[in-house]
C-alpha positions in Angstrom: 15.8 -16.8 -10.6 17.2 -14.3 -12.6 19.6 -15.4 -15.2 23.2 -14.2 -14.2 24.3 -11.2 -16.0 26.9 -11.0 -18.3 29.8 -8.9 -16.6 32.5 -6.5 -18.1 35.4 -7.3 -16.3 38.3 -4.5 -16.8 42.0 -5.5 -15.8 44.6 -2.1 -15.3 45.5 -3.1 -18.6 41.3 -1.9 -20.2 41.4 1.2 -18.7 41.8 4.2 -20.6 44.8 5.4 -19.0 44.9 8.4 -21.3 41.0 9.6 -20.0 41.8 8.8 -16.2 44.9 11.0 -16.6 42.4 13.9 -18.3 40.1 13.5 -15.5 42.8 13.6 -12.7 44.2 16.6 -14.5 40.8 17.8 -14.6 40.2 17.5 -10.9 43.3 19.1 -9.9 42.9 21.9 -11.6 39.6 22.8 -10.7 40.9 22.1 -6.9 43.7 24.8 -7.7 41.3 27.1 -9.3 39.2 27.7 -5.9 41.9 27.8 -4.0 43.8 30.3 -5.9 41.1 32.6 -7.3 37.4 31.9 -6.1 38.1 31.1 -2.6 39.9 34.1 -2.1 37.9 35.8 -4.2 34.9 34.9 -2.2 32.9 33.5 -5.4 33.2 29.8 -3.2 32.2 29.8 0.3 32.9 26.0 0.6 35.6 24.3 -0.8 36.5 20.9 -0.3 39.7 19.4 -2.2 40.0 15.9 -3.2 43.6 16.0 -3.9 45.2 12.0 -3.3 41.9 10.5 -3.7 41.0 11.6 -7.3 42.8 8.8 -9.0 41.0 5.9 -7.4 37.8 7.4 -7.7 38.1 8.0 -11.4 38.6 4.5 -12.2 36.2 3.8 -9.8 33.9 6.1 -12.1 35.0 5.0 -15.2 33.8 1.3 -14.3 30.1 2.5 -13.9 27.1 2.6 -15.9 23.6 2.6 -16.9 21.6 1.3 -14.7 24.3 2.1 -11.9 24.1 4.5 -8.8 26.6 5.9 -6.3 26.0 7.7 -3.7 28.7 9.9 -2.6 30.0 12.6 -0.3 31.8 16.2 -0.4 35.1 14.5 -1.9 33.5 12.7 -4.5 33.8 15.3 -7.2 36.4 12.9 -9.4 33.9 10.3 -9.6 31.7 12.9 -10.9 33.9 14.2 -13.5 34.4 10.3 -14.9 30.5 10.2 -14.8 30.4 12.8 -17.1 28.9 16.0 -15.1 29.9 19.2 -17.1 32.8 21.7 -16.2 30.4 24.5 -15.6 28.4 22.3 -13.5 30.9 21.2 -11.2 32.4 24.8 -10.9 29.4 26.9 -11.1 27.5 24.9 -8.0 30.4 25.6 -5.7 30.0 29.6 -6.7 26.2 29.1 -6.0 25.3 30.1 -9.5 22.1 29.4 -11.2 21.7 25.7 -12.8 24.1 23.3 -12.1 23.3 21.1 -9.0 20.9 23.0 -6.8 20.2 26.5 -8.7 22.5 27.8 -6.0 20.3 26.2 -3.1 22.8 24.0 -1.5 26.6 23.7 -1.4 28.4 22.7 -4.3 30.2 19.6 -2.8 26.7 18.4 -1.9 26.5 17.3 -5.2 23.4 15.2 -7.4 23.8 14.7 -10.8 20.9 13.0 -13.3 22.5 11.1 -15.7 20.2 9.2 -18.5 22.1 6.7 -20.4 24.9 6.4 -17.4 25.0 6.0 -14.2 23.2 8.5 -11.6 25.0 10.2 -8.8 22.3 10.4 -6.4 21.6 12.9 -3.8 24.4 13.2 -1.5 23.4 14.4 2.0 25.7 17.4 4.3 25.4 15.0 7.1 28.1 12.1 7.5 26.8 8.9 6.8 23.6 9.4 5.8 24.7 8.3 2.3 25.0 4.5 3.0 21.2 3.4 3.6 19.7 5.0 0.4 22.5 3.5 -1.5 21.4 0.2 0.1 18.0 1.0 -0.9 18.9 2.0 -4.7 20.3 -1.8 -4.6 17.6 -3.4 -3.6 15.2 -2.4 -6.0 17.7 -3.5 -8.5 16.9 -7.3 -7.7 13.2 -6.1 -7.3 12.8 -4.8 -10.5 13.9 -7.9 -11.7 12.2 -10.3 -9.5 9.0 -8.5 -9.1 8.1 -5.9 -12.2 10.2 -8.7 -14.5 12.6 -6.4 -15.5 16.0 -7.8 -17.2 18.7 -8.0 -15.0 21.4 -6.5 -16.7 24.2 -6.5 -13.7 23.4 -3.2 -12.4 24.7 -2.1 -8.9 24.9 0.7 -6.4 27.8 2.0 -5.1 28.4 4.2 -1.9 31.2 6.1 -1.2 32.8 7.0 2.3 35.7 8.4 4.3 36.9 6.0 7.0 35.7 8.2 9.6 32.0 7.6 8.4 32.1 4.0 9.1 31.5 4.9 12.9 27.8 6.0 11.8 24.8 4.4 12.6 23.9 4.7 8.9 27.3 2.7 7.6 26.5 0.0 10.0 22.9 0.0 9.0 23.2 -0.3 5.4 26.0 -2.8 5.8 23.2 -5.0 7.3 20.4 -4.6 5.2 23.1 -5.1 1.9 24.3 -8.8 3.7 21.3 -10.1 5.3 19.8 -9.7 1.6 23.0 -10.3 -0.7 22.4 -6.6 -2.3 24.4 -5.5 -5.4 26.4 -3.1 -3.1 29.6 -1.9 -3.1 30.9 0.0 -0.2 33.8 1.8 -1.2 36.0 3.0 1.7 38.6 6.0 1.2 41.0 5.8 4.3 42.7 8.8 4.6 43.6 8.1 8.6 41.6 11.5 9.5 38.2 12.5 10.0 38.5 15.9 9.5 41.7 16.5 12.7 40.5 13.1 14.3 43.1 10.1 13.8 41.7 6.7 12.4 42.6 5.2 15.7 39.9 7.4 17.4 37.1 5.9 14.8 38.3 2.3 13.8 39.5 -0.1 16.2 43.0 -1.0 14.4 43.0 1.6 11.7 41.7 -0.7 8.9 37.5 -1.3 8.4 38.7 -3.7 6.2 40.2 -6.2 8.5 37.6 -5.9 11.5 34.8 -6.9 8.7 37.0 -9.8 7.7 34.5 -12.2 9.5 31.7 -10.3 8.7 29.3 -12.9 6.6 28.5 -12.5 2.9 30.8 -9.8 2.3 33.5 -10.0 -0.4 36.5 -7.7 0.8 38.8 -5.9 -1.2 42.2 -4.3 0.7 44.6 -2.1 -1.1 47.1 0.8 -2.0 44.7 3.4 -3.8 47.4 5.5 -4.6 49.1 2.9 -6.8 47.6 3.0 -10.3 47.9 -0.8 -11.5 47.2 -1.9 -7.8 44.0 0.5 -7.5 42.7 -0.8 -10.8 43.0 -4.3 -10.3 41.1 -4.4 -6.7 38.1 -2.1 -8.0 37.8 -4.0 -11.0 37.5 -7.1 -9.3 35.4 -5.6 -6.5 32.9 -4.3 -8.9 33.1 -7.6 -11.0 31.8 -9.6 -7.9 28.9 -6.9 -7.2 27.9 -7.6 -10.9 28.0 -11.1 -10.8 25.4 -11.1 -8.2 27.7 -13.2 -5.5 26.4 -10.5 -2.9 27.8 -6.9 -1.6 31.5 -6.3 -1.3 33.7 -3.6 0.5 36.9 -2.1 -0.6 38.8 -0.1 0.8 41.5 1.9 -0.3 44.2 3.7 1.5 44.9 7.3 0.4 45.9 10.6 1.1 44.4 14.1 2.2 47.1 16.1 0.3 45.1 19.2 1.8 42.9 20.4 5.0 39.6 18.6 5.7 38.8 22.0 3.5 40.0 24.9 2.6 39.9 27.0 6.2 41.1 23.5 7.7 45.0 24.9 8.2 45.8 21.0 9.4 47.8 22.3 12.5 46.6 19.3 14.2 49.2 17.0 11.4 53.0 17.4 12.0 55.4 18.1 9.5 56.8 14.9 9.3 53.0 13.4 8.8 52.5 16.1 5.4 55.6 15.1 4.2 54.5 11.6 4.2 51.3 12.0 2.5 53.0 14.2 0.1 55.1 11.4 -0.7 52.4 9.0 -1.7 50.6 11.6 -4.0 49.3 9.2 -6.9 49.8 11.6 -9.8 53.2 11.2 -10.0 52.7 7.6 -9.9 50.7 7.9 -12.1 52.7 10.1 -14.5 55.3 7.3 -13.9 52.9 4.2 -15.0 51.6 6.2 -18.1 55.0 7.9 -18.9 53.7 7.1 -22.6 51.3 9.8 -22.3 52.0 13.6 -23.6 51.4 15.3 -20.1 52.3 18.3 -21.2 49.3 18.3 -23.7 47.1 16.8 -21.3 47.8 19.5 -18.7 47.5 22.5 -21.2 44.2 20.8 -22.8 42.7 20.6 -19.4 43.7 24.2 -18.0 42.0 25.9 -21.3 39.0 23.4 -20.6 38.8 24.6 -16.9 39.1 28.5 -17.9 36.3 28.0 -20.2 34.2 26.5 -17.6 34.9 29.4 -14.9 33.6 32.0 -17.7 30.7 30.0 -18.7 29.8 29.4 -14.8 30.6 33.1 -13.9 28.4 33.9 -16.7 25.6 32.0 -15.4 24.2 34.7 -12.6 22.1 34.0 -9.3 18.5 32.5 -9.6 16.0 34.5 -8.6 14.9 34.9 -5.2 11.2 34.7 -6.4 12.0 31.1 -7.3 13.5 30.3 -3.9 10.1 28.7 -2.5 9.5 26.3 -6.0 9.7 22.5 -5.5 9.0 22.7 -2.0 6.6 20.1 -3.0 5.6 18.7 -6.7 4.2 21.7 -8.4 3.1 19.4 -11.2 6.6 19.3 -12.9 8.0 15.7 -12.3 11.5 15.7 -11.4 14.2 14.0 -13.6 14.7 11.0 -11.4 12.2 9.1 -8.8 8.5 9.8 -8.2 5.5 9.0 -10.0 5.0 5.4 -9.2 2.0 5.5 -7.8 -1.4 5.6 -9.5 -3.5 8.0 -11.4 -5.6 9.9 -9.3 -7.9 10.2 -12.5 -11.2 8.3 -11.7 -11.1 9.5 -8.3 -14.0 11.2 -5.5 -13.6 13.4 -2.6 -17.2 11.9 -1.7 -17.6 9.1 0.3 -20.0 6.1 -1.0 -20.5 4.2 2.5 -20.6 0.7 1.7 -21.8 -1.7 4.3 -21.1 -1.9 8.0 -18.4 0.3 9.6 -15.4 -0.7 10.4 -12.5 0.2 12.7 -9.7 2.4 11.5 -7.2 -1.0 11.3 -9.2 -2.5 8.8 -9.8 0.6 6.9 -5.7 0.8 6.1 -4.8 -2.7 6.0 -8.0 -2.5 3.3 -6.3 0.2 1.2 -3.1 -1.1 1.7 -4.0 -4.9 -0.1 -6.0 -2.9 -2.7 -2.8 -0.5 -3.7 -0.4 -3.8 -3.1 -2.3 -5.3 -5.6 -3.1 -3.0 -8.3 0.1 -1.7 -7.9 3.4 -3.6 -8.2 5.5 -0.8 -7.3 4.2 -0.2 -3.9 6.3 -2.2 -1.4 5.6 -2.3 2.9 8.4 -3.0 5.1 9.5 -2.2 8.8 9.9 -4.2 12.1 7.3 -7.0 12.7 5.1 -6.2 9.8 5.2 -9.4 8.0 4.2 -12.9 9.5 3.1 -10.8 12.8 1.2 -8.7 10.8 2.5 -5.2 12.7 2.5 -4.7 16.2 -1.1 -3.3 15.5 -2.2 -5.8 13.4 -2.4 -3.1 10.4 -0.4 -5.5 7.7 -1.7 -9.4 9.0 -2.2 -11.3 5.9 -0.4 -9.2 3.5 2.9 -11.2 3.3 1.0 -14.2 2.9 -0.9 -13.1 0.3 1.7 -10.8 -1.6 5.1 -12.3 -0.6 8.4 -11.6 1.1 9.6 -9.5 -1.7 6.8 -6.5 -1.5 5.9 -7.4 2.3 9.0 -7.6 4.7 10.5 -7.5 7.8 13.7 -5.3 8.7 16.7 -4.8 11.1 16.0 -2.9 14.1 17.4 0.2 12.5 15.0 3.4 11.8 17.8 5.3 9.8 17.8 2.1 7.7 13.9 1.9 7.3 13.8 5.0 6.3 17.0 5.6 4.4 16.4 2.5 2.4 13.1 3.9 1.7 14.5 6.8 0.0 16.7 4.9 -2.2 13.6 2.6 -3.5 11.9 6.2 -4.1 14.7 7.5 -6.3 15.0 4.0 -7.9 10.8 4.7 -8.9 9.4 2.6 -6.3 6.8 3.6 -3.9 8.1 2.4 -0.4 5.7 2.4 2.4 8.0 2.3 5.3 7.0 1.5 9.0 8.2 2.9 12.2 6.8 1.1 14.8 6.0 3.8 17.1 6.3 7.6 17.3 8.9 8.0 19.4 11.0 5.7 17.6 11.4 7.6 14.7 14.2 9.7 16.2 17.0 7.9 14.9 15.8 8.4 11.7 15.0 12.3 12.0 18.7 12.8 9.6 16.9 10.6 6.5 13.7 11.9 7.1 14.6 15.8 6.4 17.2 14.6 3.9 14.3 12.8 2.0 11.8 16.2 2.5 14.3 18.7 1.5 15.8 16.3 -1.7 12.7 17.9 -4.5 13.7 21.4 -3.5 17.6 21.6 -2.6 18.0 19.4 -6.2 15.6 22.4 -7.8 13.7 19.5 -9.1 16.2 17.1 -10.3 15.4 14.2 -7.8 12.5 12.9 -5.5 12.1 10.8 -3.1 7.8 10.0 -2.8 6.6 7.3 0.1 4.7 7.2 2.8 5.8 6.8 6.1 3.3 5.3 8.5 4.0 6.2 12.0 1.4 5.0 14.8 2.2 7.2 18.0 -0.2 8.6 20.9 -2.0 7.2 23.9 -3.4 3.8 24.6 -5.2 3.1 27.2 -2.2 4.3 29.4 0.5 6.1 28.7 4.6 6.3 28.3 7.5 8.1 27.3 8.3 6.0 24.5 5.3 4.6 23.2 2.6 7.4 23.4 4.6 10.3 22.1 2.4 12.5 19.8 5.4 15.4 18.8 3.7 15.6 15.3 4.8 19.6 14.6 8.3 18.0 14.3 7.4 16.5 10.6 5.6 19.5 10.3 9.3 21.2 10.6 10.9 19.0 8.1 10.3 21.1 4.8 8.9 18.8 2.1 6.7 16.6 4.1 2.8 16.3 3.8 1.1 15.2 7.5 -2.0 13.3 7.8 -3.5 13.2 11.3 -6.7 11.1 10.5 -9.2 10.9 13.2 -11.2 8.2 11.7 -11.5 4.9 9.5 -13.2 7.0 6.6 -10.4 10.1 6.4 -7.6 7.4 6.7 -9.0 5.7 3.5 -9.3 8.8 1.6 -6.1 10.0 3.0 -4.0 6.9 2.9 -5.3 6.1 -1.1 -4.2 9.9 -1.8 -0.6 9.7 -0.4 0.2 6.6 -2.4 -1.0 7.6 -5.4 0.8 11.1 -4.7 4.3 13.1 -5.4 5.5 13.8 -2.1 6.7 12.1 1.1 4.1 11.6 3.3 4.2 11.2 6.8 0.9 9.1 7.9 0.0 9.4 11.5 -2.2 6.8 12.6 -3.0 7.6 16.6 -3.1 4.1 18.5 -6.3 5.1 20.4 -8.6 5.7 17.4 -7.3 2.3 15.5 -10.0 0.2 17.7 -11.8 3.0 18.9 -15.7 2.6 18.1 -16.6 6.8 17.8 -13.7 6.4 14.8 -15.7 3.5 13.1 -17.2 4.8 10.0 -18.5 2.1 6.7 -16.5 1.7 3.9 -16.3 5.1 1.8 -15.6 3.5 -1.6 -12.9 2.1 -3.6 -12.3 5.4 -5.3 -12.4 7.6 -2.5 -9.3 9.9 -2.1 -9.2 13.3 0.0 -7.1 16.2 -0.5 -4.2 17.3 1.9 -5.2 20.6 3.0 -9.0 20.1 3.6 -10.3 20.3 7.1 -13.8 19.1 8.1 -16.4 20.4 10.7 -17.5 17.5 12.5 -20.1 20.0 14.2 -21.4 23.3 12.7 -22.7 26.5 15.2 -22.0 30.2 15.6 -20.5 30.8 19.4 -17.1 29.4 19.2 -14.6 27.5 16.7 -12.8 24.4 17.8 -9.9 23.5 16.4 -8.7 19.9 17.1 -7.1 16.6 15.0 -6.8 13.0 16.0 -7.9 11.5 19.0 -9.1 14.8 20.7 -11.7 14.9 17.7 -14.5 12.6 19.3 -13.5 14.5 23.1 -14.1 17.9 21.6 -17.1 16.7 19.8 -18.4 15.5 23.7 -17.1 18.4 25.3 -19.2 20.7 22.6 -22.5 19.0 23.5 -25.1 21.5 23.9 -22.8 24.9 22.6 -23.2 26.2 19.2 -20.2 24.9 18.0 -17.6 24.9 14.4 -15.7 21.4 15.5 -13.2 21.5 12.9 -11.0 18.3 12.3 -8.0 19.6 10.4 -7.3 16.2 9.0 -3.8 17.1 7.6 -1.0 19.5 9.8 1.1 20.3 6.3 -1.0 21.7 4.4 -3.8 22.8 7.1 -6.9 24.6 5.9 -6.4 28.2 7.4 -9.0 29.4 4.9 -12.2 27.3 7.0 -10.4 28.0 10.4 -10.5 31.9 9.9 -13.6 31.6 8.0 -14.7 30.1 11.0 -13.2 32.3 13.6 -14.8 35.2 11.4 -18.3 34.1 12.3 -17.9 32.8 16.0 -15.2 35.1 17.1 -13.6 32.8 19.4 -11.1 29.9 19.1 -9.9 27.1 20.9 -7.6 24.8 19.8 -7.2 21.3 21.4 -4.1 18.6 20.5 -2.7 16.2 22.8 0.8 17.3 22.0 3.2 19.4 24.6 1.6 23.5 24.8 5.1 24.8 24.7 6.0 25.0 20.4 2.9 22.5 19.6 1.0 23.0 16.3 -1.4 24.7 18.3 1.3 27.6 18.4 1.0 28.2 15.1 -2.7 28.2 14.6 -2.9 30.5 17.5 -0.6 33.0 15.9 -1.8 32.6 12.1 -5.4 33.7 14.0 -4.4 36.4 16.2 -2.3 37.7 12.6 -5.0 37.0 10.3 -8.3 37.7 12.6 -7.1 39.4 15.6 -10.4 42.5 14.6 -12.7 39.5 14.7 -11.9 37.8 17.9 -14.1 39.0 21.3 -11.9 36.8 23.5 -8.4 35.5 23.3 -7.3 32.4 21.6 -7.1 29.7 24.2 -5.3 26.3 24.0 -6.2 23.1 25.9 -3.1 20.5 25.4 -1.0 18.3 27.6 1.7 19.8 29.9 5.3 19.8 29.0 5.9 16.8 29.8 6.6 13.2 28.7 3.4 11.1 28.4 2.5 9.4 32.0 2.5 5.9 32.7 -0.4 4.6 34.9 -4.1 5.5 33.4 -4.8 8.6 36.1 -1.6 10.1 35.8 -2.0 10.1 31.7 -6.2 11.0 32.1 -4.9 14.2 33.9 -2.3 15.4 31.7 -4.6 14.7 28.0 -6.6 17.0 27.6 -10.2 15.6 28.8 -13.7 16.4 28.0 -14.2 18.2 31.6 -11.2 20.2 30.4 -12.1 21.2 27.4 -15.7 21.9 28.4 -14.4 24.2 31.3 -12.2 26.4 28.6 -15.3 26.5 26.1 -17.7 28.1 28.7 -14.8 30.3 29.7 -14.5 31.5 26.3 -17.8 31.9 25.8 -18.5 33.4 28.7 -15.6 36.0 28.2 
C-alpha cells in the first residue's frame, strides 16, 4: 500500500481568476483570428472553435500539474493554453507550418504537447472516442510505477476530455470498464453541448445525460453541473480532481456548455433553429465570467491579449513550411529518442545474432514463454495483459505460470475489449513502460484497428515528440481445422499500418530472437504467432541462448539452390521445404514482413531466374503481391519465367479439415507450381 498523497484542493476563491480571464480571452482571440482572417486566406484548412467550452476547460487545465497527463479532442485548445502551449505553436500548427505540434504533418487541432515540469497533453487522435483508452493506460501506469517500480505516489492523475457524443463509442466504455474495475486515478471530463456535429443528444445518450445514466455505475464518483457558471464550474472541477488525486477511484464530471459556433468552420448549423442558437448564446460563459470577475480590468486584458496573438501570428507565418524531403523521417525509431514515451526496453548491447544451441529441442510455446519470463525478470517495466492470460495462462498456454511468478500487477487479465487492450497499452507505453498486450486470435484484432493505426503513426505525426513502443502478440492461422474467426492470417493489414514492425517467425529459434529484439526495441511490433507452429515438431529448435537477438528485415535461407527462388514465411516454410525436395532451390523464410529482406530475395532471383511466392493469406492483396511487384520492377530482365504465387483462394478459412487442406497451399500444389516454373 502506498501512502495517501497530499491533495491540493482549490475552491473557486483559490483560483487565479485574472489568469482564467486572460486565457479565455486568448482562446476567443485565436478563434476570431482564424475565422476572420486565416481561414478565408486559406492559411488554416481545418478550424474548430472552442467558444462556449473555453472557460471550464481553462479552469481544468489550471488544476493540472507535473506528472499528470491529459488526453483531449479537437475542441481542447483552451486546456492546452492553460498548460502553457506557446501561442505561435497553437496558431502555426493549424497553419501546417514547420515546428509546432507536428511539423505540418497533421491537422492543427489534432494536438500534442510534451510539457517537462508540467502536465503532458498526450497525442490526440482524429477518431472520436479514441482518446479514452490511452488515458486509462496512463492512469494505470501511475499506480504501477508506485506499486512495482517503487516511485513516490504524489497524486498524479490522468484526465480525458470528450463531448457527449463520444460517450456512445466503444472507446469510452472500454476505458470506463478499465478505470472502474482497477480503481484508476482517471477523470472523465465530458463537455455536453447537446450535439454531435448535427445529431442532437437524444440520438447519442438516452435521456441526454450520461452522468444520470451512470449514477449506479460501481466505483465511479460523478459530478454534474453547469460549465458556464464560473463559481459552479470551479467548484465541481476542484472537487472531482481532489477525489481522483486522493486515490478514491475514478470520477466523471459532466458539464453542460453551449457550442457557440458550428462543429467546424464549414458547418453552417442549418440544422439548428434560430431559437436554439439564441438560447445557446444566452449561456455564453464569457459574459458570466466578466460579471463574476468584474473587478478585473477587462479592457487591459483584451488589448494585451490582442497584441500577444498578433505577435504569435507573425511568428507562426514566419516559420515557413517544413522540408518535403524530411516527411519520411520518424516513421520508425531512427536513433533519436522521442521526448515522451519509448526507451523502456533493455539494451541490445552484449547480444548476438548467432544462435548458441543449448539442450534439447523445444517447441515455440516454450521458447516464447521463456523469453517473456526472462524479460519480466530483467526489466520491471515489462508487463503482460490480455484476455485469459492470467491463471489460465492464455488459450495457447504461452503465459502459463507467469502470473503466479510475477504477480497480478505485471501479468493480468483484461475485460473482453480489444480496443481497450491496445489503447491501454498505448497509454502505458507513453508513460515509459513496455507493455506486451495479447489479442487472443488474429480476427479479434479488428475492434482494435483504430488504436493500432494511431499507435503506429504516433512518432511520425508528432514529429518524434511522442512514441508508444509495445509488443502486440497475436496468435492466428489454421490449426488442425479452420474457421473464419480463429484461423485468419491477414498479416498484410498490419504491414499497411505505418510505424509497425511485423514479425512472423516459423520456428522456436527465430521466435526467441525476434521477440527479445522486439522487447528491447523502440518501435511497436506486431508479433504473429502461428497456431499451427506453436507445438509443431518441425518448428522445434534447441534454445539459441540468452543473448540471441535477430534483427528485423533479415531473412534466412532454409535451403539453397540455383533453379528457383521460393519466398515464404510462417507455417508455409516447412511445406515449401518439403515441396522443394529434390530440386535445387533457394527457400527463403522472410521472418519479418515489415521490413522485409528485399536484398536477399532480389539477389536470389538474379541467380535462379525464377520466383515463387507462397503464403497462407488470401491471394488478392496479399503480401505476396508486394513481393511480386518488387521482383517485377527490379529484376524483370533476370526472369526466365513469370513470377508466380501459391496462396489461399479469396475465401475465409473453411472449418472442416478436408476443406481446409484444399484451401491452404499444400505440398502438392506448391510442388506442381515449382515444376511448372522450372520447366517454363
